[in-house]
Structure formats: C-alpha cells, structure tokens
C-alpha positions in Angstrom: 11.8 -13.5 16.4 11.4 -11.4 13.5 13.5 -13.6 11.2 11.3 -16.5 12.3 7.9 -14.6 11.6 9.3 -13.5 8.2 10.4 -17.1 7.4 6.9 -18.3 8.3 5.4 -15.7 6.1 7.7 -16.7 3.3 6.5 -20.5 3.7 2.8 -19.3 3.9 3.1 -17.2 0.7 5.0 -19.6 -1.5 2.4 -19.7 -4.1 2.1 -15.8 -4.1 5.9 -15.8 -4.7 5.5 -18.1 -7.6 2.7 -16.1 -9.2 4.8 -12.9 -8.8 7.9 -14.6 -10.4 5.8 -16.1 -13.2 4.3 -12.5 -14.3 7.7 -11.0 -14.3 8.9 -10.0 -10.8 12.6 -10.3 -10.4 14.3 -12.0 -7.5 15.2 -8.5 -6.1 11.5 -7.6 -6.4 10.6 -10.4 -4.1 13.4 -9.6 -1.8 12.2 -6.0 -1.6 8.7 -7.1 -0.6 9.7 -9.1 2.2 12.5 -6.4 3.4 9.6 -3.7 3.3 7.5 -5.7 5.5 10.2 -6.1 8.2 11.1 -2.4 8.0 7.3 -1.7 8.5 7.4 -4.1 11.5 10.5 -2.5 12.8 8.9 1.0 12.6 5.6 0.0 14.3 7.6 -1.8 17.0 9.9 1.2 17.6 7.1 3.7 17.6 5.1 1.5 20.1 8.1 1.4 22.3 8.6 5.2 22.2 4.9 5.7 23.1 5.1 3.2 26.1 8.2 4.9 27.3 6.5 8.4 26.9 3.5 7.3 28.8 5.5 5.8 31.5 7.6 8.9 32.1 4.7 10.7 33.5 4.1 8.5 36.5 7.7 8.0 37.1 8.4 11.7 37.0 5.5 12.4 39.3 6.9 9.6 41.8 10.3 11.1 41.7 9.1 14.5 42.3 7.0 13.4 45.2 9.9 11.3 46.8 12.8 13.4 46.2 11.5 16.9 45.0 13.3 16.6 41.8 11.3 17.2 38.3 12.1 16.2 34.9 14.4 13.2 35.7 12.9 10.6 33.4 12.7 12.1 29.7 13.1 11.1 26.2 14.6 13.7 23.7 13.1 13.7 20.2 16.5 13.0 18.6 16.9 10.0 21.0 13.4 8.7 20.1 14.2 9.0 16.3 17.5 7.2 16.8 15.8 4.4 18.8 13.2 3.8 16.0 16.0 3.9 13.4 17.8 1.2 15.3 14.6 -0.9 15.7 14.0 -0.7 11.9 17.7 -1.6 11.2 17.7 -4.6 13.4 14.4 -6.0 12.0 15.8 -5.4 8.5 18.8 -7.4 9.5 16.8 -10.0 10.8 14.7 -10.4 7.7 17.4 -10.6 5.3 17.9 -14.4 5.3 14.1 -15.1 4.9 13.8 -12.5 2.0 16.8 -14.1 0.3 15.1 -17.5 0.7 11.9 -16.1 -0.7 13.8 -14.6 -3.7 15.5 -17.9 -4.5 12.4 -19.9 -4.8 11.7 -21.5 -8.3 8.4 -20.1 -9.7 7.5 -23.6 -11.1 7.9 -25.3 -7.7 6.4 -22.5 -6.0 3.2 -22.7 -8.0 3.0 -26.4 -7.3 2.9 -26.0 -3.5 -0.4 -25.7 -1.9 
C-alpha cells in the first residue's frame, strides 16, 4: 500500500522531479526525497499505532481487573514501542525503494514535458 501511494506521488510530481533534476539535483537526491517521505509516513503510522494501543490498554486492563481481579495484564513497554515504530519505518522504507528508484531514473527533459 505504501509503495502504491509513493508510486502515485512520483507520477503526480513528474514535472517537479524534472525541475529538480534540471537545476542540478542528482538521482540520489531525488531518491532521498521520496525515501524521506516514506520514512515520515512510517513514523507517523507507527506513532499512531502505539497511541491507539496505549489508549486501548486502559479499558482492557479495567475489564480484566473487573472480571479476573488481575491488574496490569495489557501493557506496552517503552522499548517495545520504540522497536515497533522502528519496524514500521523500516517496512515503509522498503516499500518505497522501488518508487523512489523509478523517480530518480526519470529523464529531466521528458519529465518537464509531461503535464
């Protein structure tokens, strides 16, 4: 899904890619732009996932405490949360490698002609 979204972003921004290439941006610079975008998406998705998990642990713990008289069953350690965010960022980066590679290989002249 992230790969498709990044690919659509590449298609929509073809002219921008052409302008960047014509003013001296290297292929690597273009790839970095799209890789940075996918990493940001991965960070936001991971952070939202952690936030939702933390919010859901409150009613889940209350329900378990009410039913079984056990407290603190559902919890998310800080290290675990950081690892999950890092995994989310890594997976979105992997998904964005092909679209960023396609963006960096676009010919500036052809990219500027597109509308």
